[in-house]
N, C-alpha and C positions, 0 to 999 in steps of 0.2 A: 198520688200514691200516699197512702197513710203511713203513719209511723210503724205500725206493726208489720205491714208487708215489706217495707224497706229493711227492717231489722231482720226478718226472715230471709230476704234475698241476700243480705250481707253475710249472715251466718252460713248459708248454703254455699256461697262463693268461697268463704274462708275454709270450710270443711274440705272442699275440692282442692283448694290450694295447698292445705297442710297435710293432705293425705300422702304419706310417703310412697306407698306402692304405686300410686298413680304416675309419679315423676321418674321412677327408676326403670332402667332397662332390665332385662332378665339377668344379664351379667352383673350389673351393679347390685341388684337384689341378692344374687348368690354371694357376692363378696360381703355385703352388709350383714347377712345372717349366717355366715360360715361358722361352723363349730370350732372352738379352739382345740389345738392339738399340741403335743409335745410340751415344751417349756412355757407355753403361753399361759397367762393367768386364767384360771377357771377351767382348765383342761382336767380330765379325770386323773392324769398322772402328775399333776402340778406338785402336790405335796411330796410324793415320793422322789420326784426329780429334784425338788428344792433341797430335800435332805441329802441326796447324793452330791449335789453341788456344794453344799456346806461341808460335807466330809472331805471332798476333793480340795476345797479351799484350805481347810485345816491342815491337810497333808502337805500342801504346797507351802503354807506358812511355816510349818515345822521344819521342812527341808531348808527353807530360806534362813530360818533361825539357826539351824545347825551349821549351815555354811558360813553365816556371819560370825557365829561364836568361834568357829574353827579359824577363820581369818584373824579375828581378834586375838586368839590364843597364840597363833603363829607369830603375829606382830609383837605380842608381849614377850615371847621367848626370844625373838630376835633382838629386841631392845634390851632385854636383860643380858643376853650374851654380849652385846656391845658394851654395856656398862661394866660387866665383869672384865672384859678385855681392856677397857680403858683404865680401870683400877689396877689391873696387873701391870700395865705399862707404867703407870704412875709409881707403883711400888718398886718396880724394876729400876726406874730412873733414880728414885731416892736411895735405893740400896747401892747403886753404882756410885752415886755421889758421896755416900758415906764411906764406901770402900776406897775411893780416891783420896779422901782426907786422911784416912788412918794409916 
């Protein structure tokens, strides 16, 4: 067998081997070439749904930020009240000690 015939035979076998439709069942072929839907990339609604997801994420982030800042505000007020009470207690003690001397 000469070199040209051998090369032709190898290319023919390679084409048959690499032909994807040849090796797929009908179900596999359907899965491989299924059109994207919903939030899958390249679906017709992908851009619109991505924008809606971004808006929803922003709303959730704003709600979390508001809850966090409220917790921090409440903690600050509570700590401030504790400081005020402790200072009042110290002043009351010093006033009582001055009254006892006089």
